[in-house]
C-alpha positions in Angstrom: -29.2 45.4 -22.7 -27.9 47.8 -20.0 -24.4 47.7 -18.6 -25.4 46.1 -15.3 -27.1 43.2 -17.1 -24.2 42.7 -19.4 -21.7 42.7 -16.5 -23.9 40.2 -14.7 -24.0 38.0 -17.8 -20.3 38.1 -18.3 -19.7 37.2 -14.6 -22.1 34.2 -14.8 -20.4 33.1 -18.1 -17.0 33.3 -16.6 -18.2 31.4 -13.5 -19.7 28.7 -15.6 -16.6 28.4 -17.7 -14.5 28.2 -14.5 -16.7 25.5 -13.0 -16.6 23.5 -16.3 -12.9 23.8 -16.5 -12.4 22.5 -13.0 -14.9 19.6 -13.5 -12.9 18.6 -16.6 -9.6 18.8 -14.6 -11.1 16.4 -12.1 -10.9 18.0 -8.7 -11.8 14.8 -7.0 -8.9 12.4 -6.3 -9.2 8.8 -5.2 -5.9 7.8 -3.5 -5.6 4.1 -2.9 -3.2 3.0 -0.1 -2.1 -0.6 0.4 1.0 -2.3 1.7 2.8 -5.6 2.1 2.7 -7.4 5.4 3.2 -5.1 8.5 4.5 -2.1 6.4 2.8 0.5 8.6 -0.3 1.3 6.5 -2.5 2.6 9.4 0.3 4.9 10.7 1.0 6.2 7.2 -2.6 7.2 6.5 -3.0 8.7 9.9 0.2 10.8 9.6 -0.6 11.9 6.0 -4.0 13.1 7.1 -2.5 14.9 10.1 0.1 16.7 8.0 -2.6 18.0 5.6 -4.7 19.2 8.6 -1.7 21.0 10.0 -1.1 22.5 6.6 1.6 25.2 6.5 1.7 25.9 10.2 5.2 26.4 11.7 7.0 25.8 8.4 5.6 22.3 7.8 5.7 20.5 4.4 8.4 22.6 2.7 8.6 20.4 -0.4 4.9 20.3 -1.0 4.8 23.0 -3.7 1.3 24.3 -3.0 2.5 25.0 0.6 5.9 26.3 -0.4 4.2 28.7 -2.9 1.9 30.1 -0.2 -1.2 28.9 -2.0 -2.4 26.2 0.5 -5.3 27.6 2.5 -6.2 24.5 4.6 -7.7 21.1 4.8 -10.4 19.4 6.9 -12.1 16.0 7.1 -15.6 16.0 5.6 -18.4 13.4 5.1 -17.2 10.5 2.9 -18.9 9.8 -0.3 -19.3 6.0 0.0 -22.1 5.0 2.3 -21.2 1.3 2.1 -17.5 1.4 3.1 -16.4 1.6 6.8 -14.9 4.9 7.9 -11.1 5.1 8.5 -11.1 6.1 12.2 -8.5 8.9 12.1 -9.8 10.3 15.3 -8.9 7.1 17.3 -5.6 6.5 15.6 -4.3 10.1 16.2 -5.4 9.9 19.8 -3.2 6.8 20.2 -0.2 8.5 18.7 -0.6 11.7 20.8 -1.4 9.8 24.0 0.8 9.8 27.1 2.4 7.4 26.6 2.2 7.4 22.8 1.1 4.0 21.3 1.2 2.7 17.7 -2.5 2.4 16.6 -3.9 -1.1 15.9 -3.5 -2.4 12.4 -6.6 -2.3 10.1 -8.0 -5.2 8.1 -10.5 -4.8 5.3 -11.6 -1.7 3.4 -12.0 1.7 4.9 -12.2 5.3 3.6 -11.9 8.9 4.6 -12.5 12.2 2.7 -10.7 15.5 3.0 -11.4 18.8 1.5 -8.3 20.7 0.5 -8.7 24.4 -0.2 -6.0 26.3 -2.3 -5.5 29.1 -4.7 -4.6 28.0 -8.2 -1.3 29.2 -9.7 -0.3 30.3 -13.1 -3.0 31.5 -15.6 -5.9 30.5 -13.4 -4.6 32.4 -10.5 -4.0 35.4 -12.6 -7.3 35.4 -14.4 -9.8 34.4 -11.7 -8.0 35.0 -8.4 -10.3 32.6 -6.7 -10.1 29.8 -4.2 -10.8 26.2 -5.2 -11.4 22.9 -3.4 -10.1 19.4 -4.2 -11.8 16.4 -2.5 -9.4 13.7 -1.6 -10.8 10.2 -0.9 -8.2 8.0 0.8 -9.1 4.3 0.4 -7.3 1.8 2.7 -7.3 -1.8 1.6 -5.2 -4.9 2.4 -2.2 -5.8 0.2 -3.6 -9.3 0.0 -6.5 -8.1 -2.1 -4.1 -6.4 -4.6 -2.1 -9.6 -4.9 -5.4 -11.4 -5.8 -5.7 -9.4 -9.1 -3.3 -11.6 -11.1 -5.7 -14.5 -10.6 -8.0 -12.9 -13.2 -5.4 -13.9 -15.8 -4.9 -17.4 -14.6 -6.7 -20.7 -15.1 -7.1 -23.1 -12.1 -4.4 -25.4 -13.5 -2.0 -22.4 -14.0 -2.6 -21.2 -10.4 -2.3 -24.7 -8.9 1.0 -25.4 -10.8 2.4 -22.1 -9.5 1.5 -22.9 -5.9 2.9 -26.4 -6.1 6.2 -25.0 -7.6 6.5 -22.5 -4.7 6.0 -25.3 -2.2 9.2 -26.9 -3.4 11.3 -24.1 -1.9 11.8 -23.1 1.8 10.0 -22.1 3.9 6.9 -23.3 2.1 8.4 -26.7 1.6 8.1 -27.4 5.3 5.0 -25.4 6.1 2.9 -27.0 3.4 3.5 -30.6 4.5 0.3 -31.2 6.4 -1.8 -29.8 3.6 0.0 -31.7 0.8 0.1 -35.0 2.9 -3.7 -34.8 3.0 -4.0 -33.9 -0.6 -2.0 -37.0 -1.7 -4.7 -39.2 0.0 -7.3 -37.8 -2.4 -8.1 -38.7 -6.0 -8.9 -35.6 -8.2 -11.5 -37.5 -10.1 -13.3 -38.9 -7.0 -16.8 -37.5 -6.2 -16.7 -34.2 -4.3 -17.9 -34.3 -0.7 -18.3 -31.1 1.3 -16.4 -32.5 4.3 -13.4 -33.3 2.1 -13.5 -29.8 0.4 -13.7 -28.2 3.8 -10.8 -30.2 5.3 -8.6 -29.6 2.3 -9.3 -25.8 2.2 -8.8 -25.6 6.0 -5.3 -27.2 5.8 -4.5 -25.0 2.8 -5.6 -21.9 4.8 -3.5 -23.0 7.8 -0.5 -23.2 5.5 -1.1 -19.7 4.2 -1.5 -18.3 7.6 1.7 -20.0 8.8 3.5 -18.4 5.9 2.2 -15.0 6.9 3.0 -15.3 10.6 6.3 -14.6 12.3 9.1 -15.6 11.9 8.4 -16.0 8.1 6.1 -13.0 7.2 5.8 -14.0 3.5 3.8 -11.7 1.2 3.1 -13.6 -2.0 0.0 -15.5 -0.7 -3.2 -16.2 -2.6 -6.1 -16.1 -2.3 -6.1 -13.0 -0.1 -9.6 -13.7 1.4 -8.4 -16.9 2.9 -6.2 -14.7 5.1 -8.8 -11.9 5.7 -12.2 -13.6 5.0 -14.5 -11.0 6.6 -18.1 -11.9 5.9 -17.1 -14.7 3.6 -15.8 -17.0 6.4 -17.0 -20.6 5.9 -18.7 -19.7 2.6 -18.2 -22.2 -0.2 -16.4 -19.5 -2.1 -13.5 -20.1 0.3 -13.6 -23.9 0.3 -11.2 -24.9 -2.4 -7.4 -25.3 -2.9 -4.9 -26.1 -5.7 -5.2 -29.6 -7.2 -2.9 -31.6 -9.4 -3.7 -31.7 -13.1 -5.5 -34.7 -14.5 -4.9 -36.5 -17.7 -8.5 -36.3 -18.8 -11.1 -33.6 -18.3 -12.7 -34.0 -14.8 -16.3 -35.0 -14.8 -19.0 -32.7 -13.3 -19.2 -33.3 -9.6 -15.7 -34.6 -9.2 -13.3 -33.1 -6.7 -11.1 -31.5 -9.2 -14.1 -30.0 -11.2 -15.7 -28.6 -8.1 -12.4 -27.1 -6.9 -11.9 -25.5 -10.3 -15.5 -24.2 -10.3 -15.1 -22.6 -6.9 -11.8 -21.0 -8.0 -13.6 -19.5 -11.0 -16.5 -18.3 -8.7 -13.9 -16.7 -6.4 -12.4 -14.8 -9.3 -15.8 -13.6 -10.5 -17.5 -12.8 -7.2 -14.6 -11.6 -5.1 -11.6 -10.5 -7.3 -13.5 -9.2 -10.3 -16.1 -7.4 -8.1 -13.3 -5.7 -6.1 -11.7 -4.6 -9.4 -15.0 -3.2 -10.8 -16.3 -1.5 -7.7 -13.0 -0.1 -6.3 -9.7 -0.7 -8.0 -10.8 0.5 -11.5 -11.9 3.8 -10.0 -8.6 4.6 -8.2 -6.7 7.6 -9.6 -3.4 7.3 -7.6 -1.9 4.3 -5.8 0.8 4.1 -3.1 2.3 0.7 -2.0 4.2 0.5 1.3 7.0 -1.9 1.8 9.1 -2.8 4.9 12.4 -3.5 3.3 14.2 -3.6 6.7 12.1 -6.6 7.8 12.7 -8.2 4.4 16.4 -7.9 4.9 16.2 -9.2 8.5 14.4 -12.4 7.4 16.9 -13.5 4.9 17.0 -14.4 1.2 13.9 -16.6 0.9 11.7 -13.9 2.4 13.4 -11.2 0.4 12.8 -13.1 -2.9 9.2 -13.5 -1.9 8.8 -9.8 -1.3 10.4 -9.0 -4.7 8.0 -11.4 -6.4 5.1 -9.7 -4.7 6.2 -6.2 -5.8 6.7 -7.3 -9.4 3.3 -9.0 -9.4 1.7 -5.8 -8.1 3.1 -3.8 -11.0 1.3 -6.0 -13.5 -2.1 -5.1 -12.0 -2.4 -1.5 -13.1 -4.3 -0.1 -16.1 -1.4 2.1 -17.3 -1.9 5.2 -19.4 -1.9 8.9 -19.3 -5.1 10.6 -18.1 -6.7 12.7 -20.8 -9.9 14.7 -20.4 -12.0 12.0 -22.0 -10.4 9.2 -20.0 -10.9 11.1 -16.7 -14.6 11.5 -17.5 -15.3 8.0 -18.9 -12.7 5.6 -17.7 -10.6 6.6 -14.7 -7.2 4.9 -14.5 -4.2 5.0 -12.2 -1.7 7.4 -13.7 0.6 7.8 -10.7 2.1 5.0 -8.7 4.4 5.4 -5.7 6.4 2.6 -4.0 7.8 3.6 -0.6 10.2 1.9 1.8 8.7 2.7 5.2 10.3 3.1 8.7 13.5 4.7 7.3 14.0 6.3 10.8 15.0 2.8 12.0 18.3 3.3 10.3 20.7 6.3 10.3 19.9 9.2 8.0 23.0 8.4 5.8 21.4 5.1 4.9 18.1 6.5 3.5 19.5 6.9 -0.1 20.6 3.2 -0.1 17.1 2.2 1.1 15.5 4.0 -1.8 18.0 2.6 -4.3 17.4 -0.9 -3.1 13.6 -0.6 -3.6 14.1 1.0 -7.0 16.3 -2.0 -8.1 13.6 -4.5 -7.1 10.9 -2.9 -9.2 13.2 -1.4 -12.0 12.3 -3.7 -14.9 8.5 -3.4 -14.4 8.8 0.4 -13.7 10.4 0.9 -17.1 7.5 -0.8 -18.8 5.0 1.3 -16.9 6.8 4.5 -17.7 6.8 3.6 -21.4 3.0 3.3 -21.2 2.6 6.7 -19.7 2.3 6.2 -15.9 4.4 8.2 -13.5 6.2 5.8 -11.1 8.4 6.8 -8.2 10.2 5.2 -5.3 11.0 6.9 -2.0 12.3 6.1 1.5 10.1 7.6 4.1 9.0 7.6 7.8 5.4 8.3 8.5 6.4 9.2 12.0 9.9 9.6 13.3 10.6 7.7 16.5 14.4 7.9 16.6 17.1 10.4 16.0 20.5 10.0 14.2 23.6 10.5 16.4 27.0 10.7 14.9 29.8 9.6 17.2 33.4 8.5 17.0 34.1 4.8 17.6 37.5 3.3 17.3 38.8 6.2 15.4 35.9 6.3 12.9 32.9 8.6 12.8 29.8 6.3 12.7 26.1 7.1 12.5 23.9 5.7 15.3 20.2 5.9 16.1 18.8 6.7 19.5 15.3 5.3 20.4 13.3 3.0 22.5 13.3 -0.6 20.9 10.0 -2.3 20.7 9.1 -4.0 23.9 11.4 -1.9 26.0 10.8 1.1 28.2 14.2 3.0 28.0 16.0 4.5 25.1 19.3 3.0 23.7 22.0 4.2 21.4 22.8 1.5 18.8 24.5 1.1 15.4 21.8 -0.4 13.1 24.1 -1.4 10.3 24.2 -0.5 6.6 21.6 -0.9 3.9 23.0 -2.6 0.7 22.6 -0.5 -2.3 22.1 -3.5 -4.5 20.2 -6.8 -3.9 22.6 -9.0 -2.0 24.1 -12.0 -3.8 23.5 -15.4 -2.3 27.0 -15.5 -0.7 26.4 -12.1 0.9 23.5 -13.3 3.1 24.7 -14.5 6.5 23.2 -14.7 9.9 24.5 -11.5 11.6 24.6 -9.1 8.6 21.1 -7.7 9.0 19.4 -7.1 12.4 17.3 -3.9 12.1 15.2 -3.3 15.2 11.7 -1.8 15.4 11.0 1.1 17.8 8.3 2.3 20.1 6.8 5.8 19.4 8.9 8.6 20.7 7.7 10.5 23.8 6.7 13.2 22.9 5.9 12.5 19.2 6.3 16.1 18.3 8.5 19.0 19.2 5.9 20.8 21.3 4.2 22.4 18.2 1.6 19.7 17.7 2.9 18.5 14.4 4.1 14.9 14.2 7.7 14.5 12.9 8.1 12.7 9.6 10.5 12.1 6.8 9.5 13.1 3.3 5.7 13.0 3.6 5.8 16.4 1.9 7.5 14.8 -1.1 4.9 12.0 -1.1 2.1 14.6 -1.1 3.6 16.6 -3.9 4.0 13.5 -6.2 0.6 12.2 -5.5 -1.5 15.4 -5.4 0.8 18.3 -6.6 -0.5 18.4 -10.2 -4.1 18.6 -9.0 -3.3 21.6 -6.8 -1.4 23.6 -9.5 
């Protein structure tokens, strides 16, 4: 064997080893993004993509280590891998945000996806030995928070779920909102023969109740089943024509109202919830959950308690555990979970730490259990896009932090004192009418400082937590 052939063989062997190594390290990441009601999911994904496409230009993303180390070489959108999932329309959403005047993009419902290719130079031993460039493919999957909140149904019987809903309906605001549905339900006998018209009317009133809970001014989050709120192509299907029923003393006979309701509940679990878990959720690598804590505080103790219940329920859904080589190849699982309090720019900068602490306290018990089982869980306070600025001024002999911005629905900027974020969950006696009144704001004009990059708070930290280990 001559030297040229030997050198070529060694080169090919090294290349094959390198390819195998990166395959084992899983250079494809499936990042799932969801959020509680009106948490700003579309804006978040749009801004996250924008920041990656802008890369290291003009000193951006200083706390994203691959950028700070000078190893980031660029990112671009590429053809998505899933042919049966609608595309996330980044092009339309970024156009809204960069328009004159800038506008918040319309909210998205249902499932969507976009793929990015991220090119970088590996650090450490790989960088020293191979001095090559590598590419990670990032699939960002956008899906409604209502679908995530459906997953606990897989562990519930029809009677368990019904009892939980009836218990919730004894507390405000559900107590009032559920009256039309419960009044109709009291006229029915669970053991009477099922009729399609009765099933349809009962489920319609139950759906109206759920939608009333979701709408302003209540904006509740813990609402099941999720497809009753976002039916998509299942609208008017028998799968969505059921509702909770009181328990019966004896086993319902086939064809009775209670039996058909329970049967359709089980079908919903199998054909909707379990299918979503198998096709999508079980294949996610990383998960981020967006929460609008400011709105939760504005709406009072009942809404805040409902939001807390939703977050704790979400934490029970994940297949926790560290990702090993074998598990990455055979059974992907979520090994990094991030909860973020959005819209932190709507309060002064000195309140951001309290916003993060408050979120951490809500999920603390469940986070400890997840950490014990090997999953990395973090909480952060962020702004996907900054639409205000903090201004410190003296008022009645005190230095106070104000925010300057254009409140939603207005056309001129104002300077206002938004109030303080509690570090701990307020006690019952601490809730009163005037304590929390955090405003929402229109997009700033312009949205950037003239360099084309949208302003944000801590998206570089988000990227580093969710992707940093894959770009090492």
